[in-house]
Backbone and ligand atoms as CSV (ligand in chain L), in Angstrom:
chain,resi,resn,atom,element,x,y,z
A,1,MET,N,N,19.651,22.042,-17.239
A,1,MET,CA,C,19.812,21.265,-18.430
A,1,MET,C,C,18.803,20.090,-18.540
A,2,ASN,N,N,18.841,19.349,-17.458
A,2,ASN,CA,C,17.972,18.128,-17.450
A,2,ASN,C,C,16.728,18.398,-16.372
A,3,GLY,N,N,16.360,19.625,-16.178
A,3,GLY,CA,C,15.147,19.808,-15.356
A,3,GLY,C,C,13.899,19.650,-16.208
A,4,LYS,N,N,12.849,19.951,-15.565
A,4,LYS,CA,C,11.583,19.823,-16.339
A,4,LYS,C,C,11.506,20.830,-17.498
A,5,GLY,N,N,11.125,20.364,-18.656
A,5,GLY,CA,C,11.090,21.182,-19.841
A,5,GLY,C,C,12.169,20.770,-20.736
A,6,SER,N,N,13.205,19.911,-20.333
A,6,SER,CA,C,14.180,19.426,-21.197
A,6,SER,C,C,13.838,18.049,-21.717
A,7,LYS,N,N,14.488,17.708,-22.811
A,7,LYS,CA,C,14.171,16.376,-23.351
A,7,LYS,C,C,14.869,15.364,-22.532
A,8,VAL,N,N,16.014,15.769,-21.835
A,8,VAL,CA,C,16.696,14.704,-20.935
A,8,VAL,C,C,15.760,14.241,-19.839
A,9,TYR,N,N,14.966,15.225,-19.268
A,9,TYR,CA,C,13.988,14.879,-18.311
A,9,TYR,C,C,12.959,13.839,-18.801
A,10,SER,N,N,12.435,14.266,-19.902
A,10,SER,CA,C,11.448,13.383,-20.524
A,10,SER,C,C,11.923,11.927,-20.780
A,11,VAL,N,N,13.116,11.824,-21.238
A,11,VAL,CA,C,13.698,10.495,-21.565
A,11,VAL,C,C,13.924,9.768,-20.263
A,12,LEU,N,N,14.613,10.394,-19.310
A,12,LEU,CA,C,15.053,9.681,-18.027
A,12,LEU,C,C,13.865,9.289,-17.205
A,13,HIS,N,N,12.806,10.139,-17.223
A,13,HIS,CA,C,11.558,9.944,-16.386
A,13,HIS,C,C,10.487,9.057,-17.153
A,14,GLY,N,N,10.721,8.802,-18.500
A,14,GLY,CA,C,9.720,8.005,-19.157
A,14,GLY,C,C,8.392,8.719,-19.405
A,15,VAL,N,N,8.412,9.996,-19.461
A,15,VAL,CA,C,7.158,10.819,-19.547
A,15,VAL,C,C,6.948,11.393,-20.878
A,16,CYS,N,N,5.698,11.734,-21.150
A,16,CYS,CA,C,5.352,12.394,-22.355
A,16,CYS,C,C,6.291,13.604,-22.727
A,17,PRO,N,N,6.760,13.605,-23.913
A,17,PRO,CA,C,7.710,14.791,-24.196
A,17,PRO,C,C,6.901,16.139,-24.342
A,18,ARG,N,N,5.616,16.048,-24.530
A,18,ARG,CA,C,4.894,17.297,-24.695
A,18,ARG,C,C,4.439,17.939,-23.414
A,19,CYS,N,N,3.967,17.215,-22.509
A,19,CYS,CA,C,3.487,17.801,-21.130
A,19,CYS,C,C,4.437,17.439,-20.055
A,20,GLN,N,N,5.209,16.350,-20.228
A,20,GLN,CA,C,6.123,15.863,-19.259
A,20,GLN,C,C,5.443,15.407,-18.002
A,21,GLN,N,N,4.184,14.871,-18.082
A,21,GLN,CA,C,3.496,14.411,-17.005
A,21,GLN,C,C,2.954,12.945,-17.190
A,22,GLY,N,N,2.451,12.703,-18.312
A,22,GLY,CA,C,1.810,11.283,-18.517
A,22,GLY,C,C,2.995,10.298,-18.813
A,23,LYS,N,N,2.779,9.105,-18.335
A,23,LYS,CA,C,3.670,7.975,-18.609
A,23,LYS,C,C,3.550,7.499,-20.027
A,24,VAL,N,N,4.731,7.182,-20.708
A,24,VAL,CA,C,4.676,6.678,-22.036
A,24,VAL,C,C,4.429,5.100,-21.989
A,25,PHE,N,N,5.044,4.386,-21.115
A,25,PHE,CA,C,4.946,2.962,-21.047
A,25,PHE,C,C,4.009,2.644,-19.925
A,26,LYS,N,N,3.305,1.424,-20.145
A,26,LYS,CA,C,2.223,1.089,-19.114
A,26,LYS,C,C,2.803,0.580,-17.791
A,27,PHE,N,N,3.949,-0.158,-17.929
A,27,PHE,CA,C,4.508,-0.812,-16.745
A,27,PHE,C,C,6.004,-0.347,-16.556
A,28,ALA,N,N,6.505,-0.626,-15.301
A,28,ALA,CA,C,7.941,-0.479,-15.136
A,28,ALA,C,C,8.705,-1.521,-15.962
A,29,PRO,N,N,10.001,-1.226,-16.312
A,29,PRO,CA,C,10.667,-2.004,-17.300
A,29,PRO,C,C,10.751,-3.518,-16.893
A,30,TYR,N,N,11.025,-3.808,-15.679
A,30,TYR,CA,C,11.115,-5.226,-15.272
A,30,TYR,C,C,10.026,-5.834,-14.505
A,31,LYS,N,N,8.887,-5.109,-14.597
A,31,LYS,CA,C,7.713,-5.510,-13.807
A,31,LYS,C,C,6.929,-6.680,-14.578
A,32,LYS,N,N,6.888,-6.525,-15.858
A,32,LYS,CA,C,6.140,-7.582,-16.587
A,32,LYS,C,C,7.089,-8.018,-17.787
A,33,LEU,N,N,6.804,-9.172,-18.324
A,33,LEU,CA,C,7.637,-9.672,-19.366
A,33,LEU,C,C,7.457,-8.805,-20.631
A,34,ASP,N,N,6.310,-8.321,-20.891
A,34,ASP,CA,C,6.038,-7.412,-22.020
A,34,ASP,C,C,6.330,-6.016,-21.686
A,35,PHE,N,N,7.597,-5.693,-21.669
A,35,PHE,CA,C,8.143,-4.480,-21.276
A,35,PHE,C,C,7.892,-3.347,-22.349
A,36,ALA,N,N,7.415,-3.776,-23.591
A,36,ALA,CA,C,7.245,-2.886,-24.621
A,36,ALA,C,C,5.874,-2.177,-24.716
A,37,GLN,N,N,4.947,-2.610,-23.828
A,37,GLN,CA,C,3.561,-2.035,-23.881
A,37,GLN,C,C,3.613,-0.537,-23.580
A,38,MET,N,N,3.140,0.216,-24.569
A,38,MET,CA,C,3.001,1.630,-24.430
A,38,MET,C,C,1.643,2.064,-24.382
A,39,ASN,N,N,1.255,3.133,-23.773
A,39,ASN,CA,C,0.090,3.857,-23.868
A,39,ASN,C,C,-0.107,4.415,-25.222
A,40,ASP,N,N,-1.383,4.371,-25.769
A,40,ASP,CA,C,-1.663,4.909,-27.103
A,40,ASP,C,C,-1.458,6.447,-27.109
A,41,HIS,N,N,-2.009,7.046,-26.067
A,41,HIS,CA,C,-1.909,8.540,-25.980
A,41,HIS,C,C,-1.505,8.909,-24.551
A,42,CYS,N,N,-1.049,10.061,-24.352
A,42,CYS,CA,C,-0.737,10.664,-23.138
A,42,CYS,C,C,-2.072,10.712,-22.324
A,43,THR,N,N,-2.009,10.291,-21.058
A,43,THR,CA,C,-3.271,10.409,-20.342
A,43,THR,C,C,-3.453,11.771,-19.895
A,44,VAL,N,N,-2.560,12.691,-19.948
A,44,VAL,CA,C,-2.738,14.018,-19.489
A,44,VAL,C,C,-3.075,15.026,-20.651
A,45,CYS,N,N,-2.304,14.984,-21.699
A,45,CYS,CA,C,-2.426,16.014,-22.711
A,45,CYS,C,C,-2.956,15.443,-24.122
A,46,GLU,N,N,-3.154,14.051,-24.095
A,46,GLU,CA,C,-3.689,13.334,-25.345
A,46,GLU,C,C,-2.683,13.343,-26.470
A,47,GLN,N,N,-1.440,13.556,-26.241
A,47,GLN,CA,C,-0.423,13.390,-27.324
A,47,GLN,C,C,-0.402,11.971,-27.754
A,48,ALA,N,N,-0.432,11.677,-29.039
A,48,ALA,CA,C,-0.367,10.349,-29.508
A,48,ALA,C,C,1.193,9.885,-29.410
A,49,PHE,N,N,1.324,8.737,-28.845
A,49,PHE,CA,C,2.609,8.127,-28.708
A,49,PHE,C,C,3.090,7.379,-29.927
A,50,GLU,N,N,2.216,7.193,-30.871
A,50,GLU,CA,C,2.617,6.580,-32.173
A,50,GLU,C,C,1.940,7.457,-33.212
A,51,PRO,N,N,2.699,8.599,-33.506
A,51,PRO,CA,C,2.050,9.616,-34.364
A,51,PRO,C,C,1.669,9.114,-35.756
A,52,GLU,N,N,2.379,8.142,-36.234
A,52,GLU,CA,C,2.031,7.525,-37.539
A,52,GLU,C,C,2.501,6.076,-37.613
A,53,PRO,N,N,1.898,5.244,-38.527
A,53,PRO,CA,C,2.329,3.836,-38.527
A,53,PRO,C,C,3.835,3.622,-38.672
A,54,ASP,N,N,4.368,2.690,-37.983
A,54,ASP,CA,C,5.750,2.305,-38.028
A,54,ASP,C,C,6.650,3.445,-37.695
A,55,PHE,N,N,6.125,4.336,-36.748
A,55,PHE,CA,C,6.893,5.487,-36.388
A,55,PHE,C,C,8.311,5.040,-35.555
A,56,TYR,N,N,8.256,3.983,-34.987
A,56,TYR,CA,C,9.435,3.568,-34.160
A,56,TYR,C,C,10.496,2.792,-34.952
A,57,GLN,N,N,10.268,2.714,-36.250
A,57,GLN,CA,C,11.418,1.967,-37.003
A,57,GLN,C,C,12.658,2.743,-36.844
A,58,GLY,N,N,12.592,4.006,-36.818
A,58,GLY,CA,C,13.854,4.915,-36.683
A,58,GLY,C,C,14.482,4.615,-35.246
A,59,ALA,N,N,13.747,4.255,-34.284
A,59,ALA,CA,C,14.232,4.040,-32.995
A,59,ALA,C,C,15.240,2.958,-33.010
A,60,MET,N,N,15.221,2.004,-33.988
A,60,MET,CA,C,16.165,0.970,-34.142
A,60,MET,C,C,17.562,1.539,-34.233
A,61,PHE,N,N,17.687,2.661,-34.963
A,61,PHE,CA,C,19.155,3.268,-35.100
A,61,PHE,C,C,19.606,3.667,-33.767
A,62,VAL,N,N,18.751,4.228,-32.921
A,62,VAL,CA,C,19.089,4.745,-31.594
A,62,VAL,C,C,19.420,3.605,-30.791
A,63,SER,N,N,18.580,2.544,-30.841
A,63,SER,CA,C,18.822,1.390,-30.047
A,63,SER,C,C,20.237,0.706,-30.459
A,64,TYR,N,N,20.505,0.757,-31.742
A,64,TYR,CA,C,21.816,0.137,-32.163
A,64,TYR,C,C,22.905,0.999,-31.600
A,65,ALA,N,N,22.846,2.313,-31.649
A,65,ALA,CA,C,23.955,3.148,-31.149
A,65,ALA,C,C,24.038,2.960,-29.641
A,66,LEU,N,N,22.979,3.029,-28.882
A,66,LEU,CA,C,23.116,2.749,-27.441
A,66,LEU,C,C,23.738,1.555,-27.059
A,67,SER,N,N,23.201,0.337,-27.679
A,67,SER,CA,C,23.695,-0.982,-27.227
A,67,SER,C,C,25.122,-1.122,-27.712
A,68,THR,N,N,25.501,-0.636,-28.869
A,68,THR,CA,C,26.865,-0.783,-29.284
A,68,THR,C,C,27.792,0.056,-28.445
A,69,GLY,N,N,27.373,1.258,-28.057
A,69,GLY,CA,C,28.164,2.102,-27.254
A,69,GLY,C,C,28.382,1.450,-25.863
A,70,LEU,N,N,27.301,0.952,-25.272
A,70,LEU,CA,C,27.404,0.248,-23.980
A,70,LEU,C,C,28.370,-0.993,-24.049
A,71,LEU,N,N,28.159,-1.797,-25.125
A,71,LEU,CA,C,28.931,-3.059,-25.113
A,71,LEU,C,C,30.416,-2.708,-25.409
A,72,LEU,N,N,30.653,-1.650,-26.156
A,72,LEU,CA,C,32.044,-1.339,-26.459
A,72,LEU,C,C,32.755,-0.803,-25.198
A,73,VAL,N,N,32.103,0.011,-24.387
A,73,VAL,CA,C,32.681,0.455,-23.173
A,73,VAL,C,C,32.943,-0.689,-22.182
A,74,VAL,N,N,31.808,-1.438,-21.921
A,74,VAL,CA,C,31.943,-2.630,-21.021
A,74,VAL,C,C,32.997,-3.582,-21.479
A,75,GLY,N,N,32.966,-3.839,-22.768
A,75,GLY,CA,C,33.966,-4.813,-23.326
A,75,GLY,C,C,35.379,-4.264,-23.144
A,76,ALA,N,N,35.667,-3.071,-23.464
A,76,ALA,CA,C,36.947,-2.440,-23.326
A,76,ALA,C,C,37.383,-2.509,-21.860
A,77,ILE,N,N,36.522,-2.194,-20.991
A,77,ILE,CA,C,36.953,-2.210,-19.510
A,77,ILE,C,C,37.207,-3.691,-19.126
A,78,MET,N,N,36.361,-4.637,-19.511
A,78,MET,CA,C,36.629,-6.016,-19.104
A,78,MET,C,C,37.973,-6.514,-19.746
A,79,ILE,N,N,38.178,-6.132,-20.943
A,79,ILE,CA,C,39.409,-6.673,-21.609
A,79,ILE,C,C,40.676,-6.017,-21.054
A,80,MET,N,N,40.713,-4.769,-20.874
A,80,MET,CA,C,41.853,-4.008,-20.486
A,80,MET,C,C,42.137,-4.143,-19.013
A,81,TYR,N,N,41.125,-4.136,-18.173
A,81,TYR,CA,C,41.348,-4.098,-16.663
A,81,TYR,C,C,41.092,-5.401,-15.982
A,82,LEU,N,N,40.091,-6.076,-16.366
A,82,LEU,CA,C,39.637,-7.357,-15.623
A,82,LEU,C,C,40.470,-8.610,-16.157
A,83,ASP,N,N,40.803,-8.731,-17.406
A,83,ASP,CA,C,41.571,-9.824,-17.941
A,83,ASP,C,C,40.903,-11.176,-17.542
A,84,LEU,N,N,39.621,-11.402,-17.864
A,84,LEU,CA,C,38.876,-12.608,-17.474
A,84,LEU,C,C,38.948,-13.698,-18.540
A,85,GLY,N,N,39.565,-13.364,-19.633
A,85,GLY,CA,C,39.572,-14.341,-20.712
A,85,GLY,C,C,38.370,-14.146,-21.703
A,86,ASN,N,N,38.576,-14.614,-22.860
A,86,ASN,CA,C,37.566,-14.302,-23.986
A,86,ASN,C,C,36.177,-14.855,-23.691
A,87,LEU,N,N,36.173,-16.132,-23.185
A,87,LEU,CA,C,34.855,-16.825,-22.993
A,87,LEU,C,C,34.028,-16.078,-21.891
A,88,LEU,N,N,34.601,-15.849,-20.865
A,88,LEU,CA,C,33.872,-15.111,-19.752
A,88,LEU,C,C,33.537,-13.611,-20.174
A,89,THR,N,N,34.442,-13.000,-20.838
A,89,THR,CA,C,34.278,-11.673,-21.205
A,89,THR,C,C,33.009,-11.525,-22.243
A,90,PHE,N,N,33.087,-12.320,-23.297
A,90,PHE,CA,C,31.979,-12.268,-24.217
A,90,PHE,C,C,30.677,-12.766,-23.760
A,91,SER,N,N,30.705,-13.830,-22.952
A,91,SER,CA,C,29.376,-14.466,-22.369
A,91,SER,C,C,28.915,-13.330,-21.372
A,92,THR,N,N,29.693,-12.711,-20.613
A,92,THR,CA,C,29.141,-11.635,-19.730
A,92,THR,C,C,28.538,-10.508,-20.617
A,93,MET,N,N,29.245,-10.152,-21.748
A,93,MET,CA,C,28.672,-9.103,-22.560
A,93,MET,C,C,27.375,-9.537,-23.184
A,94,GLY,N,N,27.228,-10.784,-23.509
A,94,GLY,CA,C,25.959,-11.309,-24.054
A,94,GLY,C,C,24.823,-11.332,-23.025
A,95,VAL,N,N,25.136,-11.740,-21.835
A,95,VAL,CA,C,24.099,-11.634,-20.756
A,95,VAL,C,C,23.702,-10.253,-20.463
A,96,LEU,N,N,24.738,-9.365,-20.424
A,96,LEU,CA,C,24.500,-7.816,-20.308
A,96,LEU,C,C,23.515,-7.363,-21.374
A,97,ALA,N,N,23.824,-7.692,-22.630
A,97,ALA,CA,C,23.034,-7.163,-23.728
A,97,ALA,C,C,21.618,-7.610,-23.649
A,98,VAL,N,N,21.380,-8.836,-23.189
A,98,VAL,CA,C,19.889,-9.384,-23.074
A,98,VAL,C,C,19.312,-8.711,-21.814
A,99,GLY,N,N,20.164,-8.562,-20.718
A,99,GLY,CA,C,19.613,-8.022,-19.555
A,99,GLY,C,C,19.181,-6.549,-19.549
A,100,VAL,N,N,19.827,-5.748,-20.421
A,100,VAL,CA,C,19.581,-4.377,-20.479
A,100,VAL,C,C,18.570,-4.070,-21.660
A,101,LEU,N,N,18.156,-5.075,-22.343
A,101,LEU,CA,C,17.236,-5.002,-23.448
A,101,LEU,C,C,16.034,-4.186,-23.097
A,102,PRO,N,N,15.379,-4.319,-22.054
A,102,PRO,CA,C,14.182,-3.475,-21.790
A,102,PRO,C,C,14.478,-2.013,-21.635
A,103,ILE,N,N,15.602,-1.750,-20.987
A,103,ILE,CA,C,16.114,-0.418,-20.675
A,103,ILE,C,C,16.473,0.310,-22.060
A,104,ILE,N,N,17.256,-0.451,-22.872
A,104,ILE,CA,C,17.718,0.028,-24.246
A,104,ILE,C,C,16.499,0.324,-25.155
A,105,PHE,N,N,15.648,-0.647,-25.087
A,105,PHE,CA,C,14.323,-0.498,-26.038
A,105,PHE,C,C,13.575,0.660,-25.561
A,106,ARG,N,N,13.385,0.908,-24.321
A,106,ARG,CA,C,12.615,2.060,-23.864
A,106,ARG,C,C,13.269,3.388,-24.114
A,107,LEU,N,N,14.616,3.425,-23.792
A,107,LEU,CA,C,15.365,4.668,-24.061
A,107,LEU,C,C,15.325,5.042,-25.445
A,108,SER,N,N,15.553,4.042,-26.397
A,108,SER,CA,C,15.580,4.363,-27.792
A,108,SER,C,C,14.235,4.940,-28.272
A,109,ARG,N,N,13.123,4.372,-27.822
A,109,ARG,CA,C,11.796,4.827,-28.180
A,109,ARG,C,C,11.599,6.277,-27.641
A,110,LEU,N,N,12.025,6.437,-26.370
A,110,LEU,CA,C,11.749,7.779,-25.792
A,110,LEU,C,C,12.628,8.857,-26.406
A,111,ILE,N,N,13.870,8.503,-26.834
A,111,ILE,CA,C,14.711,9.467,-27.470
A,111,ILE,C,C,14.116,9.747,-28.805
A,112,TRP,N,N,13.648,8.719,-29.609
A,112,TRP,CA,C,13.090,8.887,-30.897
A,112,TRP,C,C,11.851,9.853,-30.851
A,113,LEU,N,N,10.984,9.524,-29.846
A,113,LEU,CA,C,9.814,10.293,-29.703
A,113,LEU,C,C,10.149,11.780,-29.439
A,114,ASN,N,N,11.175,11.910,-28.516
A,114,ASN,CA,C,11.577,13.307,-28.279
A,114,ASN,C,C,12.125,14.065,-29.404
A,115,PHE,N,N,12.786,13.378,-30.484
A,115,PHE,CA,C,13.129,14.087,-31.600
A,115,PHE,C,C,12.033,14.857,-32.367
A,116,PHE,N,N,10.795,14.335,-32.190
A,116,PHE,CA,C,9.764,14.884,-32.995
A,116,PHE,C,C,8.631,15.630,-32.190
A,117,VAL,N,N,8.629,15.503,-30.916
A,117,VAL,CA,C,7.620,16.141,-30.085
A,117,VAL,C,C,8.177,17.213,-29.237
A,118,ARG,N,N,7.759,18.415,-29.242
A,118,ARG,CA,C,8.288,19.477,-28.468
A,118,ARG,C,C,7.460,19.602,-27.136
A,119,TYR,N,N,8.281,20.135,-26.143
A,119,TYR,CA,C,7.717,20.408,-24.776
A,119,TYR,C,C,6.736,21.601,-24.868
A,120,GLN,N,N,5.509,21.462,-24.516
A,120,GLN,CA,C,4.572,22.477,-24.445
A,120,GLN,C,C,3.846,22.397,-23.027
A,121,PRO,N,N,4.297,23.266,-22.097
A,121,PRO,CA,C,3.629,23.216,-20.845
A,121,PRO,C,C,2.123,23.398,-20.915
A,122,LEU,N,N,1.415,22.729,-19.969
A,122,LEU,CA,C,-0.079,22.703,-20.023
A,122,LEU,C,C,-0.473,24.083,-19.602
A,123,ARG,N,N,-1.564,24.473,-20.243
A,123,ARG,CA,C,-2.245,25.787,-19.779
A,123,ARG,C,C,-2.850,25.590,-18.459
A,124,PRO,N,N,-2.980,26.583,-17.689
A,124,PRO,CA,C,-3.500,26.402,-16.265
A,124,PRO,C,C,-4.924,25.933,-16.315
A,125,ASP,N,N,-5.696,26.169,-17.304
A,125,ASP,CA,C,-6.991,25.694,-17.389
A,125,ASP,C,C,-7.256,24.315,-17.960
A,126,PHE,N,N,-6.076,23.612,-18.051
A,126,PHE,CA,C,-6.120,22.233,-18.660
A,126,PHE,C,C,-6.215,21.223,-17.397
A,127,ALA,N,N,-7.310,20.515,-17.395
A,127,ALA,CA,C,-7.525,19.503,-16.297
A,127,ALA,C,C,-6.511,18.365,-16.424
A,128,HIS,N,N,-6.207,17.744,-15.322
A,128,HIS,CA,C,-5.260,16.655,-15.272
A,128,HIS,C,C,-5.751,15.362,-15.910
A,129,ASP,N,N,-7.118,15.268,-16.002
A,129,ASP,CA,C,-7.744,14.134,-16.646
A,129,ASP,C,C,-7.832,14.184,-18.203
A,130,GLY,N,N,-7.230,15.185,-18.705
A,130,GLY,CA,C,-7.148,15.284,-20.211
A,130,GLY,C,C,-8.246,16.164,-20.731
A,131,ASP,N,N,-9.190,16.606,-19.959
A,131,ASP,CA,C,-10.225,17.515,-20.386
A,131,ASP,C,C,-9.916,18.910,-20.159
A,132,VAL,N,N,-10.252,19.755,-21.106
A,132,VAL,CA,C,-10.084,21.201,-20.899
A,132,VAL,C,C,-11.233,21.717,-20.105
A,133,LEU,N,N,-10.966,22.389,-18.958
A,133,LEU,CA,C,-12.070,22.828,-18.122
A,133,LEU,C,C,-12.904,23.841,-18.854
A,134,SER,N,N,-14.087,23.765,-18.632
A,134,SER,CA,C,-15.021,24.814,-19.143
A,134,SER,C,C,-14.734,26.194,-18.481
A,135,THR,N,N,-14.731,27.169,-19.297
A,135,THR,CA,C,-14.521,28.565,-18.667
A,135,THR,C,C,-15.845,29.245,-18.513
A,136,GLU,N,N,-16.868,28.553,-18.844
A,136,GLU,CA,C,-18.288,29.289,-18.739
A,136,GLU,C,C,-18.584,29.416,-17.233
A,137,GLY,N,N,-19.124,30.595,-16.908
A,137,GLY,CA,C,-19.593,30.836,-15.559
A,137,GLY,C,C,-18.460,30.969,-14.635
A,138,LYS,N,N,-17.283,31.260,-15.004
A,138,LYS,CA,C,-16.184,31.331,-14.026
A,138,LYS,C,C,-15.695,32.802,-13.973
A,139,GLU,N,N,-16.549,33.739,-14.265
A,139,GLU,CA,C,-16.001,35.088,-14.218
A,139,GLU,C,C,-16.127,35.693,-12.770
L,1,ZN,ZN,ZN,1.454,14.560,-22.335
């Protein structure tokens, strides 16, 4: 279900939904402050990572759902089992919301991109640098 070829693989590994080899984001999520920097195209298959202007506006709905779900679960666990008081509970949830922002941001964009781009394994004659190998003189 979440092996190579599935959308779950593409989302969890942060790779191109089409070839599942090229990285979508330039850096690891917490490596640089600008966690949102994406590659324009897949370095392997040339899939555009922003197929049209403002493509990722719809990813805001995914981001909203992910962050709301996370905070509801964490908040419910803290209120029902830890009993830390309102101030500590809600300030912890605020810190958590800011702390997981890079992860939520990336997951929502990856999920949104995977809604619209299908997995297409590379043909064997497709070079890893993005060029199709010439088949001339290879008989
Ligand atoms: Zn690709």
